[in-house]
C-alpha positions in Angstrom: 20.6 -0.6 -8.4 18.6 2.5 -8.8 14.8 2.6 -8.1 12.4 5.3 -9.1 8.8 6.3 -8.5 6.6 3.6 -6.9 9.4 1.2 -6.1 11.6 3.9 -4.6 8.7 5.0 -2.4 8.2 1.5 -1.1 12.0 1.1 -0.4 12.2 4.5 1.3 9.2 3.7 3.5 10.8 0.4 4.6 12.4 0.7 8.1 15.8 -0.8 8.9 15.3 -4.4 10.0 16.9 -7.8 10.2 14.7 -9.8 7.7 12.3 -8.3 5.2 9.8 -10.2 3.2 8.5 -8.9 -0.2 5.2 -10.4 -1.2 4.5 -10.4 -4.9 8.2 -9.7 -5.5 8.1 -10.0 -9.3 11.8 -9.3 -10.2 13.0 -8.9 -6.6 14.1 -5.4 -7.2 13.0 -4.2 -3.8 14.8 -6.9 -1.8 17.9 -6.5 -3.8 17.9 -2.7 -3.3 17.2 -3.1 0.5 20.1 -5.5 1.0 22.5 -3.6 -1.1 21.7 -0.4 0.8 21.9 -2.2 4.1 18.3 -1.5 5.2 18.0 -5.2 6.0 20.4 -8.0 6.7 18.5 -10.6 4.8 15.3 -10.8 2.6 12.7 -13.3 1.4 11.3 -12.7 -2.1 7.9 -14.4 -2.5 5.5 -14.7 -5.4 2.6 -17.0 -6.2 3.9 -17.7 -9.8 7.0 -19.6 -10.9 7.8 -17.1 -13.7 8.4 -14.1 -11.5 10.4 -16.3 -9.1 12.6 -17.4 -12.0 13.3 -13.7 -12.9 13.9 -12.9 -9.2 16.4 -15.8 -8.9 18.3 -14.6 -12.0 18.5 -11.0 -10.7 19.6 -12.1 -7.3 22.4 -14.2 -8.8 23.5 -11.3 -11.0 24.0 -9.1 -8.0 25.7 -11.8 -6.1 23.2 -11.8 -3.3 22.0 -15.4 -3.2 23.5 -15.7 0.3 21.3 -13.0 1.6 18.0 -13.2 -0.4 15.9 -16.4 -0.7 12.9 -16.9 -3.0 9.8 -18.8 -2.1 6.6 -19.7 -4.1 3.2 -19.4 -2.5 0.1 -17.3 -2.0 0.4 -14.2 0.1 2.0 -14.8 3.5 1.7 -18.6 3.2 5.4 -19.1 2.4 6.6 -17.5 5.7 6.3 -18.6 9.3 5.1 -16.6 12.2 7.9 -14.4 13.7 10.2 -15.3 10.8 10.5 -11.8 9.4 10.5 -8.3 10.9 9.0 -6.3 8.0 6.4 -7.5 5.4 6.0 -5.6 2.1 2.7 -6.2 0.2 2.8 -4.0 -2.9 1.6 -3.8 -6.5 -1.8 -5.5 -5.8 -5.4 -4.3 -5.6 -6.8 -3.4 -2.2 -9.2 -6.4 -2.3 -6.4 -8.9 -2.8 -4.3 -7.3 -0.1 -7.2 -7.5 2.3 -7.7 -11.2 1.4 -4.0 -11.9 2.0 -4.1 -10.2 5.4 -7.3 -12.0 6.5 -5.9 -15.3 5.4 -2.7 -14.9 7.5 -3.8 -12.4 10.2 -1.6 -13.7 13.0 1.5 -13.4 10.9 0.6 -9.8 10.0 -0.1 -8.9 13.6 3.3 -10.2 14.7 5.3 -8.2 12.1 7.1 -5.1 13.4 5.8 -3.3 10.4 3.9 -3.8 7.2 4.6 -1.7 4.1 1.3 -1.7 2.1 1.0 -0.2 -1.4 -2.4 -0.8 -3.0 -2.9 -0.2 -6.7 -6.6 0.4 -6.3 -9.5 0.2 -3.8 -7.3 1.9 -1.2 -10.3 3.0 0.8 -11.2 -0.7 1.3 -7.8 -1.6 2.8 -7.6 1.5 4.9 -11.0 0.9 6.5 -10.2 -2.8 7.0 -6.9 -2.0 8.7 -8.4 0.4 11.2 -11.3 -1.9 12.0 -8.9 -4.9 12.6 -6.7 -3.0 15.1 -3.9 -1.9 12.8 -2.7 1.7 12.7 -1.3 3.6 9.8 1.8 5.3 11.3 2.9 7.0 8.1 1.8 7.4 4.5 3.5 9.1 1.5 3.0 9.6 -2.2 5.1 9.3 -5.3 4.3 10.2 -8.9 5.3 8.0 -11.8 4.4 9.3 -15.2 0.7 10.5 -14.7 -0.1 8.2 -11.8 0.2 8.9 -8.1 0.9 6.0 -5.7 0.4 5.6 -2.0 2.6 3.6 0.4 1.7 3.1 4.1 3.7 2.0 7.2 1.3 -0.1 9.2 1.5 -1.9 12.5 -0.9 -3.9 14.6 -1.8 -2.3 17.9 -4.9 -4.3 18.8 -6.9 -1.0 19.1 -9.8 -0.8 16.5 -10.5 2.6 15.1 -13.2 4.3 13.1 -12.3 7.4 10.9 -14.3 9.9 9.0 -15.2 8.1 5.7 -13.3 10.7 3.6 -10.0 9.6 5.4 -10.5 6.1 4.0 -10.2 7.6 0.5 -7.5 10.2 1.2 -5.2 9.1 4.0 -5.2 11.2 7.2 -1.4 11.0 7.4 -1.2 12.7 4.0 -2.9 15.8 5.5 -0.7 15.7 8.6 2.5 15.4 6.5 1.4 18.1 4.1 2.4 15.8 1.3 3.3 17.9 -1.7 1.4 15.6 -4.0 -1.8 15.8 -1.9 -3.6 18.6 -3.8 -3.0 16.7 -7.1 -4.2 13.4 -5.6 -7.4 15.0 -4.3 -8.1 16.7 -7.6 -7.7 13.4 -9.4 -10.0 11.6 -6.8 -12.7 14.2 -7.0 -12.5 14.1 -10.8 -13.0 10.4 -10.8 -16.0 10.7 -8.5 -17.5 13.4 -10.6 -17.2 11.3 -13.7 -19.0 8.4 -12.0 -21.7 10.8 -10.8 -22.2 12.2 -14.4 -22.3 8.8 -15.9 -25.0 7.7 -13.5 -27.0 10.8 -14.2 -26.8 10.0 -17.9 -28.2 6.6 -17.1 -31.2 8.2 -15.2 -29.8 6.7 -12.0 -29.8 9.9 -10.0 -31.4 8.5 -6.9 -29.3 5.3 -6.7 -27.4 4.6 -3.4 -24.1 4.4 -5.3 -24.6 7.8 -6.8 -25.7 9.4 -3.5 -22.8 7.8 -1.6 -20.4 9.0 -4.2 -21.7 12.6 -4.0 -21.6 12.5 -0.2 -18.0 11.3 -0.1 -16.9 13.7 -2.8 -18.3 16.6 -0.7 -16.6 15.3 2.4 -13.3 15.1 0.7 -13.8 18.6 -0.8 -14.6 20.0 2.7 -11.5 18.4 4.2 -9.4 19.9 1.5 -10.8 23.3 2.0 -10.1 23.2 5.7 -6.6 21.9 4.9 -5.9 24.8 2.6 -7.2 27.4 5.1 -4.8 26.1 7.7 -1.8 26.0 5.4 
């Protein structure tokens, strides 16, 4: 099996382990890839819907991996037990949903050796929540698929709550440290999105609203960080 773009990023970020659990597995492509490439011994493919699990079971059978990959139906981390898996993958969902999943099963998330998190939106929400709840982001990388850039993070619970500059919730600190080649494009896209919001609010005669002022402030903070980054490069 060959993975590309977002899925390949997630698989590459997953550390070698005994048992991995893929939450929101859809077609079970990632568990199949990880087992076939010996990055894990066994895998659990979980999804809240029966349809995706049916597709996952079919794909697992086609690759002859039923002995190594099991499927389970349930919301978030509900289908797994504490200490049952080493690595938990939560990908392809919005930041708000990922946050709710982690809050609902916090003890399970804390006991995992690593979490691979790949939010589709509201990434600033999940980054801030992780830091405040005592998780640390040990690594973060980007991948481009068509015109979209995706983030994936390796996260582990340390028990030490942190507070970061607000701009780092929007653009991950590790991306600056790693000098990720897609970082300039990601920042340009984010600033462009923010400027569009600011312009729309100006058209609505909403110049002094808290949302607009917050967006301007965060945009300027991101721009400042990027300027400092380029000067050091």
